N, C-alpha and C positions, 0 to 999 in steps of 0.2 A: 323384179324381186323386191322384197321390204326391208325397208332401211329405217333405223332408229338412230337420231341426234340427241348429241348431248350437248347442250350449251347453246341457249339462245341469245347470245349478245352480239356483240357487232359482227363478227365472223359468221358466227353460227345462222344468224339471219341470211346472209348471201347463199350460205351452202345449202339450207332448205329450198330457198328459191329455185337453186340452178339444180339441185337433185329432181325437184317436181319437174323441170323442163325436160329431164335427160330420159331417152326412151329405155324402156322397160324396167324403170325404177319408180318406186312409191312411198315416200316417206309416210308410215305409218304411226309412230310414236316420238315426242320430242321429251327428254329429260332437261328440266330448266330448274334451280335452285333458287333463284330470284322469282319470289310470287308474283310482284309487281310486273313482270313479261307476260304470266300466263292470260290474262285479258287479250294482250295484244296476238298471241299466236292462238287463241281460240276465234279473234277476228277476221285475220289472214288466212287460216287453215283448220275451218271448223272441223273437218274430217279428222285433223292428226288428234291423236290421245295424248293428254300429258301423263307420264310416268315417271317412276323412279328409275336411277341406273340401273339398279338391281333387277326390278323389274322387267326391262329391256332387255338384258343380256340373258336373263334365262327364259325369255318366251321364244319358244320354237319356231314361229311364225317368222320372226325376224332373222334375216339373212344375214344383215351386216351393220355396223356400227361406225357412225361418224362423229369425230368428238373435236370438240371447238371449245376447249376449257383454257385454263392457265397453264401453263408449260410446266409448273412445277407437279400439276395431276395428271400429265399424259401417261408416263408411265403404268401407275396403278390402274388406271382407266384400262387403257388398251389392253393391259396383260391380262386382266380380269373377262374382258370381252371375247379374246385368243382363247382363254380357257374355256370358255363357254363357247366355242365353235362359232365363232361370228369372222366374218372379213372384216378390216379395220383400215380405216382412214384416219389419219390424225393431222390436225393442224401443225404447221410448222413452229418450233423445230419437234421432230420427234418425240423425244425425251432430254431431258435437263443432265445428260451424262451420257457418255461412250458405253459403259457398263450395261445401262438399262438398256440402249438401243440395241446391243448384241443379245442381250436375253429377249427382248421381245424380237428379233431376226428368228432367232433359235427355236423360241416358241411356235411363230408363223411356220415355221417349214415343219416341226413335227405336226403339228393340226391340218397343215396343208391348206393354210387360208392365206388371202391375201393381204399385206402390210403394206401400206402405201402413205407418203408424208406429204402432206399438202402445201408441195413447193410450185405454187400456180404461176408463178412468172415463165417457168419453162413451157407453159402451153399458150404463153400470149405470141402472137403473130409475128411480134418484131423481136422477141429471141427465136423464133423458129426461123425468121428470116436471115438472121445473122448466122445462126447455123447453117444455114444453106449455103451463106456466101463463102463460109470458111472449110465447109466441105467440097466446095468445088474449088476453092483455091484462088479465089479470086480477090481475094483481101491479103493472101500469102500467110507467114508465119506469125501467128500472135507473139509480139517483143514483152509487151508490157500491158497491166489494165489500170484504169485510173477511176474509182468510184465514189461519187459521192450520194448517201441517203440520208437527209437530215428535213427537222421541221422543228416545231414548236409544241412539245409534248406529241403522244400522249406518252406519260410517264407509265412504266410498269412497276409492280409493286414486290415482286418475287424473283426478277431477272435484271440483269443490265443492258444498256442498248446494243451490245453487241448480239446478244442471245435474241434480241426482239427483233430487230433490223437486219443486222449481216447475214440471215441464213438466204435472205432474198440473193444479196449478190455472190455470196458462196456459192449457191445452188447454180446458180447462172453461168458462174466461170468454170465450176467444176464441169457443167453440161459442155461448155465450149473448147475448153482446155484439154486435149487429150492427153492429158498428163497431172498426175496430183503432185502438190507440193509436198517439199521434202522437210520445211521448216516453219514456223508462224514466230511473229513477233507482235504485239500487242502495248498500247498503252491506253490510258485513258483516265479522267477526272470525275469526281462524282460532287456536286454543288447541294444536294440535298440531304436531310438528315439521315436517309436510310443507307447511306454511303454507297449505293449501287450505282456504277459510271453513268451519266448520261451523255459523256463524249467521249468516244474512243476512235483509235486508229489502229488498223490491222493491215500488215505486211504478210504476204503469202512467198517464200521462196521456193527456185524450182532447180531441178539439176541442170535444164537446158539453158540457163542465166534467165528465164523469163521472170518478172518481178509484178506482182498484183497488190495496189494499195487500195483499201478499202476506209472512207472515212464515215462514223455514225454519228448523228448526234438528234439528241431528243431538244437542244436548247438553242437551234438555229431560227433567228428572225422569221426565216422564208423556208418555203418549201422547196425542196432539190432531190431529183433525182436521175440523176446524171452518171451515166459511164461512157469512158472514153478507152477505147481499144486501137491501141500502137499496133499496126502490122507490116510486116516487109514490103508490102506492094501497097497498100493504102490503109488510112486511118479513118475510123468510123465514131460517130459520137451518137449513143444511145440516152437520148431524152423523153423519159414515159411521162413527162408533163404536158409536152408539144403534141400538136395535131400531126404533124409530120415527125414521126418518133426516131426515124433513123435519118443520118445523114454520113454518107460516105465520100471523104475527100481525097482526091485525087493525088495523095503526096505520096512520094515512093521514098519510105526512109532507106530502103536499101540505099540507093543515090545519096541522100545525106550522109548517112555513116560512112561510104566508100570513100566521101569526098572532105573528110574530116582535116586530113593534113595537108588539103588544098585550100586555095582561097575560094571559103564559101557564099555564092549570092544566093541570098532568100528568096523565094517564089514570090511572085507579083501579086498585091495585095488583092487582086481579083479572085473572088475564092474559085474554085473549080471543085463541084462537087455534083453528088445528085441523091436523088432521096425515092430509096425503092419504093413501090406499093406491096401490102400483102394483106392477111385476113387481118378483118376487125373483130371477128368472132371474138365474144366474151372469153378469156383464159380461163375463167372459174369453170363456164360449163363445161370445155374441150376437157378439164381436170376431171369433174364427174363422169363425164362420158367415159374418160381412159379408164376410171375406179370400175365402175359398173361392167363397161366389156370386159375389162382382165379378169373379172369373176364369170362371168358367163361363158368365156372362151380359155379360160384358166390359162391366163398369158401373163406374161411380167409386165408389170405399168411403168411407164416412162419415171413417174416420180417413185420409185422403188425404193423397200426397207433399205437396200444396199446403199442407195444414193442418200437417204435421210442420214446414215448413221457417217458417210463422208463427211457431210456437213456437221454433224456432230463433234469428231474428233478434231476438226479444227476450230471449233467455239471449243471445247473442252483445254487444246491448247493455246487458244490466246487467252482463255482465263487464268492458267499457269504463269504465262508470261505476264500478265498484268501484275498477279501477287508478287512476281519476281523482278519489278523494275524495268519491266520490256525486254528479259534475257529472252534469246534466241529458244524457240524449244522444238526439238526433233520428231518428225511423226513417225 
């Protein structure tokens, strides 16, 4: 099938590379508003034509459109592509509002087209391995998640740090926890003139008494990509920057909790853990393969429009909470 890619910036270049390596897929056109990038496109992909967005969506030979542009443009571009009978893959987050996301989902169903959000982490070997461990009940029930996603820059000009970084963590958490949060709290601060929060803290509350905390920052001196999952049987640390990305600790939280009224003796400092092996295949390639196969086989992709909407609902609520000094917002 033929694909047109909209945007050839940092993520667009990665998408084109993986789409070209995906079976039954051929990128035929790219739309890129920065003329300075046209030379790079011609050098890397001499057979790919550079066209306008309008020309691409009106081209009857193009089956699908992949959108890798700024968040504020996602809705209008995806809507126009769907209206012109294209399957659509949109970089995360799918849109900048819950209302817009719902409209895109409704339109995709009306047109009988695949609408997919690019939540790439769901396709990573690490997240898939954690999902398998949870489904097999080897970790027990998740009680809490504490996640940090921080680096120095890159500052976005149209959204705050939660809209930029938190979709990764929210999509992973929604995928791993078979329960939706009932409320959201968020707070953040801006240290730049545009008043967009550069650092923010997000808390998700659940009916089952689970709690999730996400720390996102563009102003950290070091890059951190760490998620701690506390479960009843074992505890897990997912550090995406390490070669061994998953470490599972044989610490039984149920035993600790049940002994709370007794004299608790901390476990030995000699850590008892193991590090599982899993696929190292590039997650973005897994994602593009899912997109193409979903179109060919008319099946729902893993990172589908409804999953994308659930992420945006939380981000929308977090935005309202920040504007109300961290007030709890119910979903």
